[in-house]
Each structure stands twice: as structure tokens, then as C-alpha cells.
C-alpha positions as CSV (number, residue, x, y, z in Angstrom):
1,X,-21.2,4.9,-6.2
2,X,-22.8,1.4,-6.1
3,X,-20.9,-1.3,-6.9
4,X,-21.9,-5.1,-6.6
5,X,-22.6,-7.6,-4.0
6,X,-19.2,-10.1,-3.3
7,X,-20.8,-13.9,-2.6
8,X,-18.1,-15.2,0.2
9,X,-18.0,-19.2,0.5
10,X,-16.2,-19.9,3.6
11,X,-12.7,-19.6,3.9
12,X,-12.8,-16.7,1.3
13,X,-11.0,-13.2,2.3
14,X,-12.7,-9.9,1.7
15,X,-11.0,-6.6,1.2
16,X,-12.1,-3.5,0.9
17,X,-9.5,-0.6,-0.3
18,X,-12.1,2.6,-0.4
19,X,-13.7,4.0,2.6
20,X,-17.9,5.1,2.9
21,X,-21.0,2.5,4.2
22,X,-20.7,-1.6,3.3
23,X,-23.1,-4.1,4.3
24,X,-22.6,-7.2,5.6
25,X,-25.4,-10.5,5.9
26,X,-24.8,-13.3,6.9
27,X,-26.5,-16.7,4.9
28,X,-25.5,-19.8,6.1
29,X,-27.1,-23.1,3.9
30,X,-28.8,-25.5,6.6
31,X,-29.1,-23.1,9.2
32,X,-25.8,-23.7,9.8
33,X,-23.6,-21.6,12.5
34,X,-21.7,-18.7,10.2
35,X,-18.3,-17.1,11.7
36,X,-17.4,-14.2,10.2
37,X,-14.6,-12.1,11.4
38,X,-13.9,-9.0,10.8
39,X,-10.8,-6.2,11.3
40,X,-9.4,-2.1,10.5
41,X,-6.8,-0.9,8.9
42,X,-5.7,2.1,9.4
43,X,-3.2,4.4,7.2
44,X,-2.4,8.1,6.6
45,X,-4.3,8.4,3.3
46,X,-2.3,10.9,1.9
47,X,1.6,9.3,2.0
48,X,-0.1,6.2,1.2
49,X,-2.1,8.0,-1.6
50,X,0.4,5.8,-4.8
51,X,-0.5,2.8,-3.3
52,X,-4.2,3.3,-2.6
53,X,-4.5,4.4,-5.9
54,X,-3.3,1.8,-7.6
55,X,-5.8,-0.7,-6.0
56,X,-9.0,-2.0,-7.3
57,X,-12.1,-1.0,-4.9
58,X,-12.3,-4.6,-3.7
59,X,-9.7,-7.4,-3.8
60,X,-10.6,-10.9,-2.7
61,X,-8.7,-14.0,-2.0
62,X,-10.1,-17.7,-1.7
63,X,-9.0,-20.6,0.7
64,X,-10.3,-23.1,-1.1
65,X,-9.1,-24.9,-4.0
66,X,-6.2,-26.6,-6.0
67,X,-4.6,-23.6,-6.0
68,X,-5.7,-21.6,-2.8
69,X,-2.7,-19.2,-2.1
70,X,-0.5,-21.4,1.8
71,X,0.0,-17.6,3.1
72,X,-4.3,-17.4,3.5
73,X,-4.3,-21.2,4.4
74,X,-2.1,-21.1,7.7
75,X,-2.7,-17.1,8.4
76,X,-6.9,-18.2,8.5
77,X,-6.2,-21.8,10.6
78,X,-3.5,-19.5,12.9
79,X,-6.3,-16.4,13.3
80,X,-9.0,-19.6,14.2
81,X,-6.9,-21.2,17.2
82,X,-5.8,-18.2,18.4
83,X,-9.5,-16.4,19.1
84,X,-10.7,-19.8,20.1
85,X,-7.4,-19.9,23.1
86,X,-7.4,-17.3,25.5
87,X,-3.6,-17.0,25.7
88,X,-1.6,-14.5,27.0
89,X,-1.4,-11.4,24.4
90,X,-3.5,-12.6,21.9
91,X,-4.3,-9.8,20.1
92,X,-0.7,-9.3,19.6
93,X,-0.3,-11.4,17.5
94,X,-4.0,-11.4,15.9
95,X,-2.8,-8.2,15.0
96,X,0.6,-9.4,13.5
97,X,-0.6,-12.3,11.6
98,X,-3.0,-9.3,9.7
99,X,-0.3,-7.6,9.2
100,X,0.9,-9.9,7.6
101,X,-1.7,-10.9,5.8
102,X,-2.4,-7.5,4.2
103,X,1.3,-7.5,2.8
104,X,0.4,-11.0,1.5
105,X,-3.0,-9.5,-0.4
106,X,-0.2,-7.1,-1.5
107,X,2.1,-9.3,-2.5
108,X,-0.4,-11.2,-4.5
109,X,-2.4,-8.2,-5.9
110,X,1.1,-7.4,-7.5
111,X,1.6,-10.3,-9.0
112,X,-2.3,-10.1,-10.2
113,X,-1.6,-7.3,-12.6
114,X,-1.0,-7.7,-16.3
115,X,2.0,-7.1,-18.1
116,X,1.5,-3.4,-19.3
117,X,-0.2,-2.1,-16.0
118,X,1.6,1.0,-15.1
119,X,1.4,1.8,-11.8
120,X,3.1,2.6,-8.4
121,X,2.5,-1.7,-7.8
122,X,3.4,-2.1,-11.4
123,X,6.9,-0.6,-10.9
124,X,6.8,-2.3,-7.1
125,X,7.4,-5.4,-9.7
126,X,10.3,-4.4,-11.4
127,X,13.3,-5.2,-10.0
128,X,15.7,-2.0,-10.7
129,X,12.6,0.1,-10.2
130,X,11.6,-1.1,-6.9
131,X,15.4,-0.8,-5.9
132,X,15.0,3.1,-7.0
133,X,11.8,3.3,-4.8
134,X,13.0,2.1,-1.7
135,X,16.4,4.0,-2.1
136,X,14.8,6.8,-2.4
137,X,11.9,6.7,0.1
138,X,14.1,5.2,2.7
139,X,16.0,8.6,2.3
140,X,13.6,11.2,0.7
141,X,15.3,14.3,2.0
142,X,18.8,13.4,0.5
143,X,19.3,15.2,-2.5
144,X,18.9,13.0,-5.0
145,X,19.3,12.7,-9.0
146,X,18.2,11.5,-11.6
147,X,21.6,9.7,-12.8
148,X,22.3,8.2,-8.7
149,X,18.8,7.3,-9.1
150,X,20.1,4.9,-12.9
151,X,23.1,3.7,-11.4
152,X,21.2,1.8,-8.5
153,X,18.6,0.9,-11.4
154,X,21.4,-0.2,-13.6
155,X,20.4,1.3,-16.8
156,X,21.3,4.4,-18.1
157,X,20.1,7.9,-17.3
158,X,18.0,8.0,-20.7
159,X,16.7,4.4,-20.3
160,X,16.1,4.7,-16.7
161,X,13.9,8.2,-17.2
162,X,11.7,6.8,-19.6
163,X,11.6,3.2,-18.1
164,X,10.7,4.7,-14.6
165,X,8.3,8.0,-16.2
166,X,6.3,4.8,-18.0
167,X,5.4,2.2,-14.6
168,X,4.8,5.6,-12.2
169,X,3.3,8.4,-14.5
170,X,6.0,10.8,-13.4
171,X,9.7,11.3,-14.1
172,X,12.1,10.6,-11.6
173,X,12.5,13.9,-9.4
174,X,8.7,15.1,-10.2
175,X,8.3,11.7,-8.0
176,X,10.4,12.8,-5.3
177,X,9.3,16.2,-5.5
178,X,5.9,14.5,-4.6
179,X,7.4,12.6,-2.4
180,X,8.8,15.8,0.1
181,X,5.0,17.5,-0.3
182,X,3.3,14.3,0.8
183,X,6.3,13.9,4.5
184,X,5.5,18.1,4.3
185,X,1.6,17.6,4.5
186,X,2.3,15.0,7.6
187,X,4.7,16.9,9.0
188,X,1.4,20.3,8.7
189,X,-1.3,17.6,10.6
190,X,0.8,16.5,13.3
191,X,3.3,18.9,14.4
192,X,3.0,22.6,15.6
193,X,6.4,23.5,14.0
194,X,6.2,26.5,11.9
195,X,6.2,26.8,7.6
196,X,9.4,28.5,7.8
197,X,11.3,24.9,9.1
198,X,9.5,22.6,7.4
199,X,10.0,23.3,4.7
200,X,13.8,24.2,5.4
201,X,14.4,20.4,6.0
202,X,12.3,19.6,3.1
203,X,15.4,20.9,1.1
204,X,12.9,24.9,0.1
205,X,15.7,28.3,0.8
206,X,12.7,30.0,0.7
207,X,8.7,29.4,2.7
208,X,7.1,31.2,-0.5
209,X,8.9,28.5,-2.8
210,X,7.3,26.0,-0.9
211,X,4.3,28.0,-0.3
212,X,3.8,27.5,-4.2
213,X,4.7,23.7,-4.5
214,X,2.8,23.0,-2.2
215,X,0.1,23.8,-3.5
């Protein structure tokens, strides 16, 4: 899929969230020097699927203008300083600054979402749903039920279930099951544990039941 080109100015930050080939061209007016800094983030594609599906293919942020975000101005200045001065642990510092910049990009993207956006990032903007998602992700193997999650959201059981499904596109228990299966995928890819052991860890009483759910 060919996407339109992006023309960047000094101090711009572009985040490409999809894979595939892309091309960078440096064009500086009047023969001025052009410095382009790039980096790569690696993530578990299956586990991060809900977040990645909610992100646009390209996110652009500008540090010019009256409404330039302070986090971008500060972050880019910090990166520039670390690259200019060779100090101990410079790469470690740069990595941490890039982590913070990515988090700020995600926060900014959440704030840009329209009120009716129904996706995982939009749910994070809802304090009640954000608390529920945090609890689920903190302890995904706990035997959660809708009543417990509704209590975390400070809502009635029916109001919470409706609100959750509208925001995330699936009922709370279905979301939890999908989260557990993403954990299972990670185990299957990164460990040599037998399927029976992984199924038991995720609360499945039989390997057959786990296999059917995984399919």
C-alpha cells in the first residue's frame, strides 16, 4: 500500500507504526546541513495487537509553533545534547529518552482521538475503563468476573458491561479470554513448555479446550 509522502521541518517527529518499506529523502533549502535522527522500537506484535490496531499508520508531531508540546521540545534538546557530548552510558540515556518520547506520542495520540472513537486507546482515556484494563493486565490469570470488574469501574454490572463493549468492541470476559490467549501465544513462541502445562496455567481444564479456544 502506497501512502502519501510527508514533508518534515526542523524539529518534527514522525512515528511510523506499520511495517514495510519506506524511503527517506533529505532536502535542505539553500544547501544547509540536514541532520536526521532515526530509531527503531521492537515489540511483541501479538501481545500489543489491540494498541497497534488503534494507532494510525503514521503519527506526526511538530516542535515549532506556539502550541508545540513541551515534552517534544525538551526530549529533542536532550537527545541532541547526548549526541554532541560523549559521556558514559550515553546510549542507555538515549534509549530511555526515546522510551519517554514514545510514551508521550501515545498520550498525545489518545488526547487527539474524537469523543466517539471506539478502540483500545480511547478506553485508556476513560478513567473507569482504564482502571479495569490495568487490573486485567496486572493479573490476567485471576478468575475475574463482571461484578468484580464493575466494582473497579465504580459502575453497575450492566452499565459497566455495556460501556466496556462499546469502547473495546467486545464484552469484558471475551477481552480477558483474548488477553490470555495472547499470553499463550507468547509461551508457545518463547518457551519449550508442553501445551498441557500452558493450558493449565491459563486455567483450562483440558488441552482440547485450550486448543479449540486458541484456534
